[in-house]
C-alpha positions as a Markdown table, in Angstrom:
| # | Residue | x | y | z |
|---|---|---|---|---|
| 1 | Pro | 53.5 | -24.0 | -51.7 |
| 2 | Glu | 55.5 | -21.4 | -49.8 |
| 3 | Val | 53.8 | -19.6 | -47.0 |
| 4 | Ser | 54.8 | -16.0 | -45.9 |
| 5 | Ala | 56.3 | -15.5 | -42.5 |
| 6 | Pro | 53.4 | -13.4 | -41.1 |
| 7 | Leu | 50.8 | -15.9 | -42.3 |
| 8 | Ala | 52.8 | -18.8 | -40.9 |
| 9 | Ser | 53.0 | -17.1 | -37.5 |
| 10 | Gln | 49.3 | -16.4 | -37.6 |
| 11 | Leu | 48.5 | -20.0 | -38.4 |
| 12 | Thr | 50.8 | -21.2 | -35.6 |
| 13 | Ala | 49.1 | -19.0 | -33.1 |
| 14 | Glu | 45.7 | -20.1 | -34.2 |
| 15 | Cys | 46.7 | -23.8 | -34.0 |
| 16 | Gly | 48.3 | -23.2 | -30.6 |
| 17 | Ala | 45.0 | -21.6 | -29.3 |
| 18 | Val | 43.0 | -24.6 | -30.7 |
| 19 | Asn | 45.3 | -27.1 | -29.1 |
| 20 | Leu | 45.3 | -25.1 | -25.8 |
| 21 | Val | 41.5 | -25.2 | -25.8 |
| 22 | Ala | 41.4 | -29.0 | -26.6 |
| 23 | Asn | 43.9 | -29.9 | -23.9 |
| 24 | Glu | 42.2 | -27.6 | -21.4 |
| 25 | Arg | 38.8 | -29.2 | -22.1 |
| 26 | Ser | 40.1 | -32.7 | -21.8 |
| 27 | Arg | 41.8 | -32.0 | -18.5 |
| 28 | Gln | 38.8 | -30.1 | -17.1 |
| 29 | Ser | 36.5 | -33.0 | -17.6 |
| 30 | Thr | 37.2 | -34.3 | -14.1 |
| 31 | Trp | 36.1 | -31.1 | -12.2 |
| 32 | Ala | 34.7 | -28.5 | -14.5 |
| 33 | Lys | 31.3 | -30.1 | -14.8 |
| 34 | Glu | 31.1 | -30.2 | -11.0 |
| 35 | Tyr | 32.1 | -26.5 | -10.4 |
| 36 | Ala | 32.4 | -24.4 | -13.6 |
| 37 | Asp | 29.3 | -25.5 | -15.5 |
| 38 | Pro | 26.7 | -22.6 | -15.5 |
| 39 | Trp | 24.0 | -24.8 | -14.1 |
| 40 | Met | 26.3 | -26.1 | -11.4 |
| 41 | Leu | 27.3 | -22.5 | -10.5 |
| 42 | Leu | 23.6 | -21.7 | -9.9 |
| 43 | Ala | 23.1 | -25.0 | -8.0 |
| 44 | Asn | 26.1 | -24.4 | -5.8 |
| 45 | Ala | 25.2 | -20.8 | -5.0 |
| 46 | Leu | 21.6 | -21.8 | -4.2 |
| 47 | Gly | 23.1 | -24.6 | -2.0 |
| 48 | Val | 24.9 | -22.0 | 0.1 |
| 49 | Val | 22.2 | -19.3 | 0.2 |
| 50 | Gly | 19.0 | -21.2 | -0.7 |
| 51 | Tyr | 18.1 | -22.2 | 2.8 |
| 52 | Gln | 18.0 | -18.5 | 3.8 |
| 53 | Ile | 15.5 | -17.8 | 1.0 |
| 54 | Val | 13.3 | -20.8 | 2.1 |
| 55 | Ser | 13.4 | -19.7 | 5.8 |
| 56 | Met | 12.5 | -16.1 | 4.9 |
| 57 | Phe | 9.5 | -17.4 | 2.9 |
| 58 | Leu | 8.3 | -19.3 | 5.9 |
| 59 | Val | 8.7 | -16.1 | 8.1 |
| 60 | Ala | 6.8 | -14.1 | 5.4 |
| 61 | Tyr | 4.0 | -16.7 | 5.4 |
| 62 | Gln | 3.6 | -16.3 | 9.2 |
| 63 | Val | 3.7 | -12.5 | 9.4 |
| 64 | Leu | 2.1 | -11.4 | 6.1 |
| 65 | Trp | -0.5 | -14.0 | 5.3 |
| 66 | Arg | -1.3 | -15.6 | 8.7 |
| 67 | Arg | -0.7 | -12.3 | 10.5 |
| 68 | Arg | 0.8 | -14.0 | 13.5 |
| 69 | Tyr | 3.5 | -13.0 | 15.9 |
| 70 | Ile | 3.0 | -9.3 | 15.2 |
| 71 | Met | 1.2 | -6.8 | 17.5 |
| 72 | Glu | -2.3 | -5.7 | 16.6 |
| 73 | Cys | -2.7 | -2.0 | 17.0 |
| 74 | Trp | -5.9 | -1.6 | 18.9 |
| 75 | Gln | -7.5 | 1.8 | 19.4 |
| 76 | Glu | -7.5 | 1.2 | 23.2 |
| 77 | Leu | -3.7 | 1.9 | 23.2 |
| 78 | Ser | -2.3 | 5.4 | 23.9 |
| 79 | Thr | -1.3 | 7.7 | 21.0 |
| 80 | Phe | 2.4 | 6.9 | 21.5 |
| 81 | Glu | 1.8 | 3.2 | 21.7 |
| 82 | Leu | -0.3 | 3.3 | 18.5 |
| 83 | Trp | 2.4 | 5.1 | 16.6 |
| 84 | Met | 5.1 | 2.8 | 17.8 |
| 85 | Cys | 2.9 | -0.2 | 17.1 |
| 86 | Glu | 2.3 | 0.8 | 13.5 |
| 87 | Tyr | 6.0 | 1.7 | 13.0 |
| 88 | Thr | 7.5 | -1.5 | 14.3 |
| 89 | Lys | 4.8 | -3.7 | 12.8 |
| 90 | Ala | 5.6 | -2.5 | 9.3 |
| 91 | Tyr | 9.3 | -3.4 | 9.8 |
| 92 | Thr | 8.3 | -6.9 | 11.1 |
| 93 | Arg | 6.1 | -7.6 | 8.1 |
| 94 | Phe | 8.5 | -6.5 | 5.5 |
| 95 | Phe | 11.8 | -7.8 | 6.9 |
| 96 | Pro | 11.5 | -11.3 | 5.3 |
| 97 | Leu | 10.8 | -9.8 | 1.9 |
| 98 | Val | 13.9 | -7.6 | 2.1 |
| 99 | Ala | 15.9 | -10.6 | 3.3 |
| 100 | Ile | 14.7 | -12.6 | 0.3 |
| 101 | Leu | 15.8 | -9.9 | -2.2 |
| 102 | Ile | 19.2 | -9.6 | -0.5 |
| 103 | Ser | 19.7 | -13.3 | -0.5 |
| 104 | Met | 18.8 | -13.5 | -4.2 |
| 105 | Ser | 21.3 | -10.7 | -4.9 |
| 106 | Leu | 24.0 | -12.7 | -3.0 |
| 107 | Val | 23.3 | -15.7 | -5.3 |
| 108 | Arg | 23.6 | -13.5 | -8.3 |
| 109 | Ser | 27.0 | -12.0 | -7.2 |
| 110 | Met | 28.3 | -15.5 | -6.5 |
| 111 | Ile | 27.3 | -16.8 | -9.9 |
| 112 | Leu | 29.0 | -13.9 | -11.7 |
| 113 | Ile | 32.2 | -13.7 | -9.7 |
| 114 | Gln | 32.7 | -17.5 | -9.7 |
| 115 | Arg | 32.1 | -17.7 | -13.5 |
| 116 | Met | 34.8 | -15.1 | -14.0 |
| 117 | Tyr | 37.1 | -16.9 | -11.6 |
| 118 | Tyr | 36.8 | -20.2 | -13.4 |
| 119 | Glu | 37.1 | -18.7 | -16.9 |
| 120 | Leu | 40.3 | -17.0 | -15.9 |
| 121 | Leu | 41.5 | -20.2 | -14.2 |
| 122 | His | 40.8 | -22.1 | -17.5 |
| 123 | His | 43.1 | -19.7 | -19.3 |
| 124 | Gly | 46.0 | -19.5 | -17.0 |
| 125 | Ala | 45.3 | -17.1 | -14.2 |
| 126 | Ile | 44.1 | -17.1 | -10.6 |
| 127 | Leu | 41.8 | -14.2 | -9.6 |
| 128 | Arg | 42.8 | -12.9 | -6.2 |
| 129 | Phe | 39.6 | -11.6 | -4.6 |
| 130 | Lys | 39.4 | -8.3 | -2.9 |
| 131 | Glu | 39.5 | -8.3 | 0.9 |
| 132 | Tyr | 36.1 | -7.2 | 2.2 |
| 133 | Gln | 35.5 | -6.5 | 5.9 |
| 134 | Ala | 32.1 | -8.0 | 6.8 |
| 135 | Lys | 31.7 | -5.5 | 9.6 |
| 136 | Asn | 31.7 | -2.7 | 7.0 |
| 137 | Glu | 28.8 | -4.3 | 5.0 |
| 138 | Pro | 25.9 | -1.8 | 5.1 |
| 139 | Leu | 23.3 | -4.4 | 4.3 |
| 140 | Phe | 24.3 | -6.3 | 7.4 |
| 141 | Tyr | 23.5 | -3.2 | 9.6 |
| 142 | Val | 20.3 | -2.6 | 7.7 |
| 143 | Leu | 19.1 | -6.1 | 8.5 |
| 144 | Thr | 20.2 | -5.8 | 12.1 |
| 145 | Ile | 18.2 | -2.6 | 12.5 |
| 146 | Cys | 15.1 | -4.3 | 11.0 |
| 147 | Leu | 15.6 | -7.2 | 13.4 |
| 148 | Leu | 15.7 | -4.8 | 16.4 |
| 149 | His | 12.5 | -3.2 | 15.2 |
| 150 | Ala | 10.9 | -6.7 | 15.1 |
| 151 | Val | 12.1 | -7.5 | 18.6 |
| 152 | Ser | 10.7 | -4.2 | 19.9 |
| 153 | Asn | 7.3 | -5.0 | 18.3 |
| 154 | Phe | 7.2 | -8.3 | 20.1 |
| 155 | Leu | 8.2 | -6.7 | 23.4 |
| 156 | Met | 5.5 | -4.1 | 23.0 |
| 157 | Asp | 3.0 | -6.9 | 22.3 |
| 158 | Thr | 4.1 | -8.7 | 25.4 |
| 159 | Leu | 4.4 | -5.9 | 27.9 |
| 160 | Thr | 1.4 | -3.7 | 26.8 |
| 161 | Pro | -1.7 | -4.5 | 28.8 |
| 162 | Arg | -4.8 | -5.0 | 26.7 |
| 163 | Leu | -8.5 | -4.7 | 27.3 |
| 164 | Gly | -11.2 | -7.3 | 26.8 |
| 165 | Gly | -9.1 | -10.3 | 27.7 |
| 166 | Arg | -7.0 | -10.1 | 24.6 |
| 167 | Asn | -3.7 | -11.1 | 26.3 |
| 168 | Phe | -2.3 | -14.3 | 24.7 |
| 169 | Glu | -0.7 | -17.1 | 26.6 |
| 170 | Leu | 2.9 | -15.7 | 27.2 |
| 171 | Leu | 4.7 | -19.1 | 27.1 |
| 172 | Glu | 2.9 | -20.2 | 23.9 |
| 173 | Gly | 3.4 | -16.8 | 22.2 |
| 174 | Thr | 7.1 | -16.6 | 23.2 |
| 175 | Arg | 7.8 | -20.2 | 22.0 |
| 176 | Gly | 6.1 | -19.5 | 18.6 |
| 177 | Trp | 7.9 | -16.2 | 18.3 |
| 178 | Phe | 11.3 | -17.8 | 18.8 |
| 179 | Val | 10.6 | -20.7 | 16.5 |
| 180 | Tyr | 9.0 | -18.9 | 13.6 |
| 181 | Leu | 10.7 | -15.5 | 13.8 |
| 182 | Val | 13.8 | -15.1 | 16.0 |
| 183 | Ile | 15.7 | -18.2 | 15.1 |
| 184 | Pro | 15.2 | -17.9 | 11.3 |
| 185 | Ile | 15.9 | -14.2 | 11.3 |
| 186 | Ala | 18.9 | -14.4 | 13.6 |
| 187 | Thr | 20.3 | -17.3 | 11.6 |
| 188 | Phe | 19.8 | -15.3 | 8.4 |
| 189 | Val | 21.6 | -12.2 | 9.8 |
| 190 | Cys | 24.5 | -14.3 | 11.1 |
| 191 | Ser | 24.8 | -16.2 | 7.8 |
| 192 | Met | 24.9 | -12.9 | 5.9 |
| 193 | Tyr | 27.9 | -12.0 | 7.9 |
| 194 | Phe | 29.9 | -15.0 | 6.8 |
| 195 | Ala | 28.3 | -16.3 | 3.5 |
| 196 | His | 29.4 | -13.4 | 1.3 |
| 197 | Glu | 32.9 | -14.8 | 0.7 |
| 198 | Pro | 33.0 | -16.5 | -2.8 |
| 199 | Ser | 36.1 | -18.5 | -2.1 |
| 200 | Tyr | 34.3 | -20.8 | 0.4 |
| 201 | Asn | 32.9 | -23.2 | -2.2 |
| 202 | Leu | 35.4 | -22.9 | -5.0 |
| 203 | Val | 37.0 | -26.0 | -6.5 |
| 204 | Pro | 39.6 | -27.4 | -4.1 |
| 205 | Leu | 43.2 | -27.7 | -5.2 |
| 206 | Ser | 43.2 | -31.5 | -4.8 |
| 207 | Arg | 40.3 | -31.6 | -7.2 |
| 208 | Tyr | 41.9 | -29.3 | -9.7 |
| 209 | Val | 45.0 | -31.4 | -10.1 |
| 210 | His | 43.0 | -34.6 | -10.2 |
| 211 | Gly | 42.9 | -36.3 | -13.6 |
| 212 | Glu | 41.5 | -39.4 | -15.3 |
| 213 | Ser | 45.0 | -40.7 | -15.8 |
| 214 | Lys | 48.5 | -40.2 | -14.4 |
| 215 | Lys | 49.4 | -38.1 | -17.5 |
| 216 | Asp | 46.5 | -35.8 | -16.9 |
| 217 | Glu | 47.5 | -35.2 | -13.3 |
| 218 | Glu | 51.1 | -34.5 | -14.3 |
| 219 | Ala | 49.9 | -32.0 | -16.9 |
| 220 | Ala | 47.6 | -30.4 | -14.3 |
| 221 | Gln | 50.5 | -30.0 | -11.9 |
| 222 | Glu | 52.7 | -28.4 | -14.6 |
| 223 | Glu | 49.9 | -26.0 | -15.5 |
| 224 | Leu | 49.4 | -25.1 | -11.9 |
| 225 | Lys | 53.0 | -23.9 | -11.7 |
| 226 | Lys | 52.5 | -21.6 | -14.7 |
| 227 | Leu | 49.4 | -19.9 | -13.3 |
| 228 | Val | 49.7 | -16.1 | -12.8 |
| 229 | Tyr | 48.0 | -14.1 | -10.1 |
| 230 | Ile | 45.8 | -11.1 | -11.0 |
| 231 | Asp | 43.9 | -8.9 | -8.6 |
| 232 | Glu | 40.2 | -8.5 | -8.7 |
| 233 | Glu | 40.5 | -4.7 | -8.6 |
| 234 | His | 42.6 | -4.7 | -11.8 |
| 235 | Val | 40.4 | -7.0 | -13.7 |
| 236 | Gln | 37.3 | -5.0 | -12.6 |
| 237 | Ala | 38.9 | -1.7 | -13.8 |
| 238 | Ile | 39.9 | -3.2 | -17.1 |
| 239 | Cys | 36.5 | -4.8 | -17.8 |
| 240 | His | 34.9 | -1.4 | -17.7 |
| 241 | His | 36.8 | -0.5 | -20.8 |
| 242 | Phe | 37.7 | -3.8 | -22.4 |
| 243 | Glu | 36.4 | -4.2 | -26.0 |
| 244 | Val | 35.6 | -7.8 | -27.1 |
| 245 | Lys | 35.9 | -8.6 | -30.7 |
| 246 | Pro | 33.2 | -11.0 | -32.1 |
| 247 | Cys | 34.2 | -14.6 | -31.4 |
| 248 | Lys | 32.1 | -17.6 | -32.3 |
| 249 | Ser | 34.5 | -20.4 | -31.3 |
| 250 | Ala | 36.1 | -21.6 | -28.1 |
| 251 | Ala | 39.5 | -20.8 | -29.6 |
| 252 | Glu | 38.6 | -17.2 | -30.3 |
| 253 | Thr | 37.1 | -16.8 | -26.8 |
| 254 | Ala | 40.3 | -18.3 | -25.3 |
| 255 | Gln | 42.3 | -15.6 | -27.0 |
| 256 | Val | 40.0 | -12.9 | -25.6 |
| 257 | Tyr | 40.5 | -14.2 | -22.0 |
| 258 | Gln | 44.2 | -14.4 | -22.6 |
| 259 | Glu | 44.3 | -10.8 | -23.7 |
| 260 | Leu | 42.3 | -9.8 | -20.6 |
| 261 | Ile | 44.8 | -11.7 | -18.4 |
| 262 | Arg | 47.7 | -9.9 | -20.1 |
| 263 | Ala | 46.1 | -6.5 | -19.7 |
| 264 | Ala | 45.4 | -7.2 | -16.0 |
| 265 | Lys | 49.0 | -8.4 | -15.5 |
| 266 | Asp | 50.5 | -5.4 | -17.3 |
| 267 | Phe | 48.2 | -3.1 | -15.3 |
| 268 | Cys | 49.4 | -4.8 | -12.1 |
| 269 | Asp | 53.1 | -4.6 | -13.0 |
| 270 | Ser | 52.9 | -1.0 | -14.1 |
| 271 | Gly | 51.9 | 0.0 | -10.5 |
| 272 | His | 49.1 | 2.3 | -11.8 |
| 273 | Val | 45.9 | 2.7 | -9.7 |
| 274 | Ile | 42.6 | 3.7 | -11.3 |
| 275 | Val | 40.2 | 5.2 | -8.8 |
| 276 | Gly | 36.9 | 5.9 | -10.5 |
| 277 | His | 34.2 | 8.3 | -9.5 |
| 278 | Glu | 32.0 | 5.5 | -8.1 |
| 279 | Glu | 34.9 | 4.3 | -5.9 |
| 280 | Leu | 35.5 | 7.8 | -4.5 |
| 281 | Thr | 31.8 | 8.7 | -3.8 |
| 282 | Lys | 30.5 | 5.3 | -2.6 |
| 283 | Lys | 33.5 | 3.7 | -0.9 |
| 284 | Leu | 31.9 | 4.0 | 2.6 |
| 285 | Thr | 28.4 | 2.9 | 1.6 |
| 286 | Ser | 29.0 | 0.4 | -1.3 |
| 287 | Ser | 27.8 | -3.2 | -0.7 |
| 288 | Gln | 30.2 | -6.0 | -1.5 |
| 289 | Ile | 27.2 | -7.9 | -2.8 |
| 290 | Thr | 26.2 | -5.5 | -5.5 |
| 291 | Asp | 29.9 | -4.5 | -6.1 |
| 292 | Arg | 30.5 | -8.0 | -7.3 |
| 293 | Phe | 28.0 | -7.6 | -10.2 |
| 294 | Trp | 31.0 | -6.2 | -12.2 |
| 295 | Pro | 31.7 | -9.4 | -14.2 |
| 296 | Ala | 28.4 | -9.0 | -16.0 |
| 297 | Arg | 29.9 | -6.1 | -17.9 |
| 298 | Phe | 32.3 | -8.6 | -19.6 |
| 299 | Leu | 30.4 | -11.9 | -19.4 |
| 300 | Phe | 27.2 | -10.5 | -21.0 |
| 301 | Gln | 28.9 | -8.9 | -24.0 |
| 302 | Pro | 27.1 | -10.0 | -27.1 |
| 303 | Ala | 30.4 | -10.5 | -28.9 |
| 304 | Leu | 31.0 | -13.7 | -26.9 |
| 305 | Gln | 29.1 | -16.1 | -29.1 |
| 306 | Asp | 30.8 | -19.4 | -28.3 |
| 307 | Glu | 28.6 | -22.2 | -26.9 |
| 308 | Ala | 29.8 | -22.0 | -23.3 |
| 309 | Ser | 29.3 | -18.2 | -23.1 |
| 310 | Leu | 25.8 | -18.4 | -24.7 |
| 311 | Leu | 24.8 | -21.1 | -22.2 |
| 312 | Phe | 26.0 | -19.0 | -19.3 |
| 313 | Arg | 24.1 | -16.0 | -20.5 |
| 314 | Arg | 20.9 | -18.0 | -20.8 |
| 315 | Val | 21.3 | -19.4 | -17.3 |
| 316 | Ser | 22.2 | -16.1 | -15.7 |
| 317 | Arg | 19.6 | -14.1 | -17.5 |
| 318 | Ser | 16.9 | -16.7 | -16.5 |
| 319 | Tyr | 17.9 | -16.2 | -12.9 |
| 320 | Asp | 17.9 | -12.4 | -13.3 |
| 321 | Leu | 14.4 | -12.7 | -14.6 |
| 322 | Cys | 13.4 | -14.6 | -11.5 |
| 323 | Cys | 15.0 | -11.8 | -9.3 |
| 324 | Val | 13.1 | -9.1 | -11.2 |
| 325 | Leu | 9.8 | -11.0 | -10.9 |
| 326 | Val | 10.2 | -11.6 | -7.1 |
| 327 | Ala | 11.2 | -8.0 | -6.6 |
| 328 | Ser | 8.2 | -6.8 | -8.7 |
| 329 | Phe | 5.9 | -8.8 | -6.5 |
| 330 | Cys | 7.5 | -7.3 | -3.3 |
| 331 | Val | 7.1 | -3.8 | -4.8 |
| 332 | Trp | 3.4 | -4.6 | -5.4 |
| 333 | Leu | 3.0 | -5.7 | -1.8 |
| 334 | Phe | 4.7 | -2.6 | -0.5 |
| 335 | Ala | 2.6 | -0.3 | -2.7 |
| 336 | Asp | -0.6 | -2.2 | -1.8 |
| 337 | Cys | 0.1 | -1.8 | 1.9 |
| 338 | Ala | 1.0 | 1.9 | 1.4 |
| 339 | Tyr | -2.3 | 2.5 | -0.5 |
| 340 | Ala | -4.3 | 0.9 | 2.3 |
| 341 | Asp | -2.6 | 3.1 | 4.9 |
| 342 | Ile | -3.2 | 6.2 | 2.8 |
| 343 | Leu | -6.9 | 5.4 | 2.9 |
| 344 | Asp | -6.7 | 4.9 | 6.7 |
| 345 | Val | -5.0 | 8.2 | 7.2 |
| 346 | Ala | -7.6 | 9.9 | 5.0 |
| 347 | Asn | -10.2 | 8.4 | 7.4 |
| 348 | Gly | -8.6 | 9.9 | 10.4 |
| 349 | Gln | -6.2 | 7.2 | 11.5 |
| 350 | Glu | -3.1 | 9.4 | 11.7 |
| 351 | Glu | -1.0 | 6.8 | 13.4 |
| 352 | Asp | -0.8 | 4.9 | 10.1 |
| 353 | Leu | 1.6 | 7.7 | 8.9 |
| 354 | Ala | 4.4 | 5.9 | 10.8 |
| 355 | Ala | 3.7 | 2.7 | 8.8 |
| 356 | Leu | 3.4 | 4.7 | 5.6 |
| 357 | Leu | 6.9 | 6.1 | 6.2 |
| 358 | Val | 8.4 | 2.6 | 6.5 |
| 359 | Glu | 6.4 | 1.4 | 3.4 |
| 360 | Ala | 7.7 | 4.3 | 1.3 |
| 361 | Ala | 11.3 | 3.4 | 2.3 |
| 362 | His | 10.8 | -0.2 | 1.3 |
| 363 | Leu | 9.1 | 0.7 | -1.9 |
| 364 | Ala | 12.1 | 2.8 | -2.9 |
| 365 | Phe | 14.4 | -0.1 | -2.0 |
| 366 | Gly | 12.4 | -2.5 | -4.2 |
| 367 | Leu | 12.5 | -0.1 | -7.2 |
| 368 | Phe | 16.3 | 0.5 | -6.6 |
| 369 | Tyr | 16.8 | -3.3 | -6.5 |
| 370 | Ile | 15.1 | -3.8 | -9.9 |
| 371 | Ala | 17.0 | -0.9 | -11.4 |
| 372 | Gln | 20.4 | -2.4 | -10.2 |
| 373 | Ile | 19.6 | -5.8 | -11.8 |
| 374 | Leu | 18.4 | -4.3 | -15.1 |
| 375 | Arg | 21.4 | -1.9 | -15.3 |
| 376 | Ser | 24.0 | -4.6 | -14.8 |
| 377 | Thr | 22.4 | -6.8 | -17.5 |
| 378 | Arg | 22.7 | -4.3 | -20.3 |
């Protein structure tokens, strides 16, 4: 039977998309399972940042549950010393909790941005990441300020004379303070300065062109020559307005990603620059960690119903649930401590107002953290 020209071209395009997906999957078998699989994305991100979370849990155990290596605010102290003791002690107790939440956010941003990178790479494009200046990261300075408060609390504990023979052995206290507080916290702050770059643990080029046979390697090298470069800023701007049509197969999803690549390439070639309200108002204070939540707007769209997209959403949303649960627990701790200090203030311990101020700031941070996670998953 004769086939009309439009129908023939449509069938050709669909067959081409199916063949492209089949060829791509067969070639990816040597590296995609190690890097692009959703569970591997989570495992690799935790491998980079997970030790920070574990070390901060150990610090939290020391200062929150065992109540060690923090100054006890005795009534024998002067008024100024009492206020400073309560103020710096609150920072010391809550620093590991804030560090845990920030580390979990870093894992989330790595999962999202690397998922987008690999999907674009699968479909013929290399995502060129934005250049961030680590020295401009606001969270780095927030953590540094908290660390300085913790140091000041220890210095006050060391230098302030106490009554009733309560002075601890200086050498033993200093050794424990360095082992359980300074080294883990300083390591965490330094790692935050360097671990934010998502390109550190991407698939290496030698692994990308490796194949199970010589033919696969030659095909990979040819595809490498055809890759186009698109900027993260352009893809991010387009994803805010990109509408995805319902697609239930890998071939249909491949067409969606190819349309996204073409739109980003056309946007780059046109020379247009979109500067949104958020970019104008939050440029100086935006965190590169939360800024890289943007792929969720595209990757979490319900229209993507193929098997790989559904698996990624299940893995990512499971991790998001863990983030929300941990943040909720931290918020409960902040609120519980604040409630206890409110009772102390009502009983005449006015110096607890200093701790109450710090606890209110941390409580607001925890609620904002939960709101950010929930907003980006809609």
